[in-house]
N, C-alpha and C positions, 0 to 999 in steps of 0.2 A: 394542597400546595405550598398555602402561608404557614399552616404550623410545621411543616419539614424545614422550607427556608428559615422561620426565626431560630429554631434550632440549631441548623446546620452554620447560620450567620455568626452566631454566638462563640463557635469552636476557634479554640487558636491550633492547632495541629490536627491533620489525618487521623485515620483509624476507622475501626466498627463501631458502630451505635444500634442502639435500637431505633428500628424505622418508625419515627412518629408517626405514619400514616396507618401502617398494617399491624404494630408491635401489638398492642393492644388485644386483636382480634387474634393472635396465634396461642395457640395451647402452650407453648413456651414463651410466655409474654415478653420474658428479659434477653431472648436469642438476637444476636447481635447481627441483622441481617442488610444491613446499609454498609455499603463501603463511602467515606468521603475521605476524597484528596485536595490538599491545600498546597497551590504552586504561583509561580507567576502569571497566571495565567487566568487564577480563581479559585474557586472552591467549586472542587463535582463531585457531586453524588449520585448515589444508584442503590436499590434496595434490590438483588437478587431473588427477593420473596414477590411483591407486587408489582416489581418493574419502575416503580416510578423513579425517575432521574431527572436532572437539570444541573445550570452552571451559577455563580454567582459571580460578577462581575466583582474585582477587586475596587476597593473604594481607592479611587484617585483625588491626590489633594493637590492644587496646581499651585502654584510657588511662581512668582513673577520674576523672571530672569535679571537679576539686577546689574545694570551697566558697568563695566570695565575701566578703566581709567588706561588710557593708552600713553606708553611711554615715550618721549620723547627718541624721533627715530636716531639710533646712533650710527654713525659712517667711520664706525672703526672697522679697519682693515679685514678684520678678522671675518667679518661678517659677508663682504664682498668676495674674499677668498673662498670661504666656503661655495658660496653659490657659482663663483666661476667655474669651481673645479666639477660643477654638476652640470656646466655649460651653461648657467643663466646668465642674462644680462644685468648691469647696475638699472640698465632703466626699467627692464620687466620689473626688478624688485621694488624702485620706487611706486611703479605703477599699480602695484597691489598692495602698498602699505605693509612690506616686509618691513618689522623694526628687530633692532637688535639690545641685547641687556644680558647682566646675571641674573642667573635663575637659580632657586636651590632645586635640588632633585634629592626625596630620599635615598640616603644609601650613597649616594655620590657629593653632596652639597652643592658649593656656588659653583657652575659651570655658566661659561660663553654661551650665548643662546641666540638662535634666532626666533620671532614670533610672527603667527599668522593671525591678521586682522579679520573676526568676520563680525557681520553685521552693515547694514546701507550707513550708518551714522560714522563721520569719520572719527569726531568727537566723542560718542558716547557707543562703543563697540559693544555687543553681545558676549564677545569671547575673544581670547586670543589661547591659541595654542603653540606652546612653545617647544623648541628641541635643541637641544646641547648640539654644538658643533663639534666639540670633540669625540662623542660618544654617542651611542643611540640613546638617549633619556629625553623621557616626554612629560610634559605638563601641562596644567591647563586652569585657565581663570575663566569665570563666569562659563554658561551654557551656551555650545556652539549647538543650533537648532535648525539652521539651514545651509545648503551646497555653500561653498567655499568657492569666489570668483563670481557670483550671481552679479555683481555691481561691474563688473566689466563686460558682460555682454552686450552687444549690440542690441537694438531696437527688435529689428527682423532676423530670423534666424530659418534658414532651411536644414542645418545639421546641429545638434546640441552635443556636444561630446562630454561625458560623465567619466572622468578618471578614478583613480583610487584615493591619491592624497595630494596633499596641499603642492608639495615639490613636482609633481607631476601637471599641475596646472600652471607653474612657473614655465616649465620645459614646454607645453605645446604654445605658451603665450611668446616663448622667447624663438618659436617656429611661426608666428604670428597667427596663430591658429586659437581661439579663445576657448576654452572649455570649463568646466567646473569639478568641483570634486565632493565626496561624502563625507560629512564630518565625522564621523568615528569609524571610519576603517571597513575593511572588512571582518566577517562572522567567520568563527572556524567550520562550521555547519549549516546548511541549510534549517530552517526552524520548521518545526512538524506542522505547527498549524496557521491556517490563514486569518487574520483578523479584521475587524472594521475599523478604518481609518482612525477613528475617535479613540481606537484603544493601542492603536499599533505605534507606540511612543519612539520605539528605536529610530523607526524610519519616518517620524513625523518630517524631516527633513525634505522626502518625496513628495509628501500629500501638500506639505506647505508650498511645494512650488507646482501645483498642480494644473492652474493655467500656461503656465511656459510650457509645461512638457505637453499638453493639449492641443497648443496651437504649432507645437513645432512637429512636420510632416517625421522626419528620420530622428532617433536616438542613437547613436554610437557609445557602447560599454565598451570602451578603453581600460578597463581593471586588470591588475597584474596577473600575469600566468602564473599561478598557482593554484592548491585546493580552498584558501582562504578567497580569493579574487573570483574562482569559479562559483563559489557561494553568492557571494555580493551578486555578482553576474544573474544570476537566479533570482534572488531577493528584489532585484530592482526590474528585472525582466515581467517578474512574476504580479508588480504593482503599475509598473507603465504598461504594459501589455506587451506580449512578445511579435504581433505581426508590424509593428513600428519600432523594434529593436535589432540593433545590429551591432557586429564585433569586429575587434582586430584580430589579424592573423599576425601575432605577434615572429618577428623574424628569429632566426636560430639563434643562440643567447642571449635573448632579450625579452625581460619579463616585464617591463612597463614602458611607460613615456620617456621616463627620465633616462634608461638604458638606452633606449633607441636614439635620441639626441645627442648622448657619451660617444657612441659608438661607432652610430653612421648619420649623422646631421640632421639638419633642419628637413631637409628636402623628402629624406623618406619618409617622417613623420608625415607630414603632407599627403606623401602617396599611400599611407596607411588609410587615412580618413577617404581617400577614394577608392580606395581596395577594398574597403569595410565588406563583411558579408553577412547576410541574414543572420539573426540567433534562431538556432532549430526551432521550429513551433513542437508544440507539444502535443502528439496525437493528427499530428497530418505531416503527411508524406506524398512524396510523389513516384510517380512508377519506376524513375531510374532507383528509389531507395530500395527497391525489391530485386532489380534486377538476375542477382546471382538465384538466389529463390527461384524467379521464372526460369531460367534455364534450366535448372534444376529441376523443375516440374516438368519442361518437356521433354527431358532425355532421361527421367526415369519414373515419369508418373507420379500418383498420389500414393501408392503402392496399399494394399488393402490393410484392413487392422488385423491383429494375431489372432490367431484361430480359437475358439471359443473350448475346442476338445470336442467338440460332436462336429461329425462331417454334415448332419442335416440342420443345424443351426447356422454353421458354418455359410447354406446356401442362401440364408435366411439376412443375417448379419454376423459382423463379427466385431473385434473391440479394437478401439481405436484411442492411443494417447491423447490429452489433451482435450476429452469431451463428456459429455454429463449425458446419463444414462438416467429415465425415469422408467420406475418397473412399478407396474398396481397389478390389481387383481381381489375378487372377494375375498374376505376372511377365510382362513383354511386351506385355498386352491395351491399354497406351495412357494408362494413370492420369495421366502427367505431361505427357504432350501435349494430355490434352483441359483440364486447369487451365491451362497455357500457352495455348493457344486461348482458351479463356473469358475467361484476363486480358487477350490481347490488344481480344478485342470491348467487354469493359468501359472498356477502357483508350482506344479509338476513338469509343465509342457514348457512353459517360456521362462520358468524362475522369477516371476512377479513375488513382489510381496506388498502386504497389504495393511492400511490404519481400518481398523472396523469400530464403527459406533454403533454399536446393537443393543437398542434400549430396553427391547422387551426380553430380552436373553440374559441372564447373569452370565458374566463372563463363563466361569467354570460349566453351567450349561453349555453354553456357543462351543466351548472346545471338545465336549463330549460330543456334541453332532460332528464338527469338523472330523474327528476322531472314527466314527461310523462312516463317513466317507471316506476315508485314508485305506480302512481297514477291511471293509465292505462286511463288518461286524455289529450288531448293536454293542450299545454300550453297558445296557444294564441286561439282566436275567429275563429270559422269556423264552418260549417256545424253539425259537431259533439259536443257533452255538453263540455264545456271547464270545468278545474279544480278550484274548490275555491280556494280563497285567505285563508281558513283555511287550505286546502288540500296542498297546496303549502307550508306553513310554515311548515306542520306536515314533508313533504317532505325533506324541508329545513334542519330541525333539524336532519333527518336521514342521509344526503349525509354530512352533518357539523361533524357528530361524524364516517363516514367510509370512509371520503376521503378528501385529502389536493391538493393542484395544483401547481406547479410548474411552476411559471409564471414570466415570464422578462417584470416589467411593465415599465422600460424605454424604452423597445422596441427592446433591444439589443439583440445579437444572444447570444445562449447559447453554451459553449462548454461540452463532453461528462466529463471531470474530475470534471464542476460544477454539472453538472446533478446528477451524481453519489454522490458528497458531499450530496448536498440538498437532496437526497434520503437517503442515509445512517442516515441525522441528522432525518428525518421523520420515518425511520426506529428503532433507538434509542430513541426517545424519545415518537414515537406516534404506535411503534409497527405496522407498516405497512409490509403487506403480498406481496402485489404485486406492479410494478413499470408498468405502460401504457406509452410508447413513439410512437406518433402519429402525424405525421410520421415522419422518420426517417430523411429525408433531411431537415430537418430544425436545424439539430444540425450543431454547426459551423465546418469545417474540416478547416486545414492548407494549407494555399493556395500552398503550396509549394507537399503537398502529391500528389499522383496519387488517383486516387478515391479508386479502388480496394483494396489500400493497406490502406486506411484511414478506410474503410467498416471495411475489416478484424480484424484490430486493433480495432475499434469501439467494436466489437462483442465480440473479446478476452475479452477487460477490461470487457463489462457488463456482461459476462458468468463469470468470475471468482467473482465480484462481487454476482453475483444471488447465487452463492454456498457459498460464505464466510457467506453472512446475511440471507441465508434460505429463498428467495422470488422467488415470480416468476416473468418474465419480458416477456412483449408484445411491440413485436417492430412491427409497422405496416410498410411498405413498398411496396413502388409501383410498378408494372411489368415493362418493358420494353413496346415501344410499341407492339401492339398483333394485328394480321390481320386476317380478316374472314375467314372461310372455303370456298369450292365450294358451299355451300348451304347457304353461308350467316350470318352463325353461328361462335362466337367467342369463340375458345375452353377455360376452366378455366386455367387461368395462375398456373404455379407452382413454386418450389424454384429456378430452373435453369430461368425463367421467369424473376424473380427481377432485377431491374436496377441495375448497378454499379459492383456486383461482386457474384463469385460462391459462396462465403464464406456464403451467406444468406442459403445457401443448407447444406452446411459444417457443417457450426456451430451451428446450430439453434438445439433442443432436439424435437420441435414439429413443423410442418409444417402446415400452413392452409390456406386454400382459401375461399374465400367468395363470390359466383358466383350466377348469373343469367342467366340462360342458353335460356332463351324467351327473354323477351325484359323486359324495367327496369320497367315496372310496375307489373311483375311476384311477386305474394306474397308467392311464395314459394322457397327460396333461396338454392341453394346448399350448405354444407359444406362440404368441400374436406379435408380430412387429408391425405397431400402427403410425410410426415416423419414422423417419430416416431422413437426415438433413443432407446429407452425402451418399450418391446412388454407389460409389465405390468400398461405401461402409454397409450396405443393407437397401432392403428393399420391402413394400407393402408386402405380406404375408403369413402363412400359418404355417407352422409344422408342428408335428407329435412327436413327444420323447415317451420311452418305458420308465416308471417311478418305478424303485423296490422301495417299499413303505419302513420294514426292517431296518436297512440303512440309509435310509435318503439319498439313493443316489437315482441317475439321470444316467440314462444310455439313448443310442439311438435305437429307433424299434427294432427287435428282433436280432441285436446285437449287444455281444457279453461285454462286460468291464475288464479291460486288462490293463489294469494302470500299476505302476511299483510306487509304493511307500518311498 
């Protein structure tokens, strides 16, 4: 690890490099298997061969803020005329140490301006933020690293109001309501990463007021009613804690506190404080949030899953979107063949499309197998009549319309994040309703993870994805080594028999085993359902199907196939 970090630390730009940890052990010693990304979050590295990964924090150089000089307050009428137009009194302006003067702005020159003083020391403030009065121009002296208006708050507060800008603080103060504002306004969007307080420099002002925030029971986020304001609300509530955050419901035609003061008066501002509503909690909902869904469920029921295409199997289980099926079975029992046949049925009868990650079958071979099930004829020459090129072309057209293949053409392993992202694209672009992963153990796992932890995390990710995008996911998972009973027969593996983790049983919605109780030439495989989370989708039990070795087709026992390509 130290050797890796030493190399990565000296890089000035990202890219692909030879992995210092495993490069010398590979046949192609100079193969660039490690990706390095350098951004504001630091330096991130990952080797897709050995799995070593990590993050180096960017080096921070602390520069002590230099106090700025406060200009002597200017009592020119332009300053108070500007504030009066905003509904802000001269008394409030003096209380909050608003200053005036001419300031230079790039592209605009010297302009009459008002300045907002930051910092507890009136003689040596940490910063002054300037705003031109004639046009919307801004400049700043010093570093504003705290909320504006902190010095004006009373010692004891039941409610702390946070607004977006300094003028909103003055508007609230004019209405007799103490408030503070964020020093650097609102972001354009919510940041992707959560940071440790020591690294969260953009929102340092929140952490510096931690004691105030912790002792105040109620925090009202009165930020602007626009997209950046909503992003700021999310950033603030994430750090403060949603449970104690409330928000304003702005009146029609008003986007901030100053708007309300001008258009509706101070009393309306005070009423907004009294009528603030809780910020919605993430992942916590009341029964009323599901009212429509509950009444729909009452009137229409759950609805069964869609037909598998085999009446015998439908009596055992159906296929429901948004769920996860795990399919297991001894080697050679026909797990993959069964899923292929199921996909063909759903494509023909329900119009479903599928994303397929079939790691043990090259894509051309997989297409050949699907073609056999569509045509009812072998792909290769043999004792049974082979499909014609015309029939092959017709089946290829059908496959092209209903299947996409998640194929790593460069032979590199695929991680669960990439697999989910590829499938998400297929769902959004092509309307895929199903994902098949066959088998799971080809998915790259982090070298540092224990197998059972890695499997559990992977299944959690996949389950969440299936629900979010309303698709059905099939995982093929091999069992651990099974041993024959005293009669020489190997029992059918079930959920707890699957190699690696008990999570296979715990986290699937539907558990299926494809099994041949006799020998591998048995043409009536058993389909076992050993778990069904929802009784309207399936039940525990077993049925048999007929299997045609030449074409890979399954059918109800003693029934013929009658599907159109």
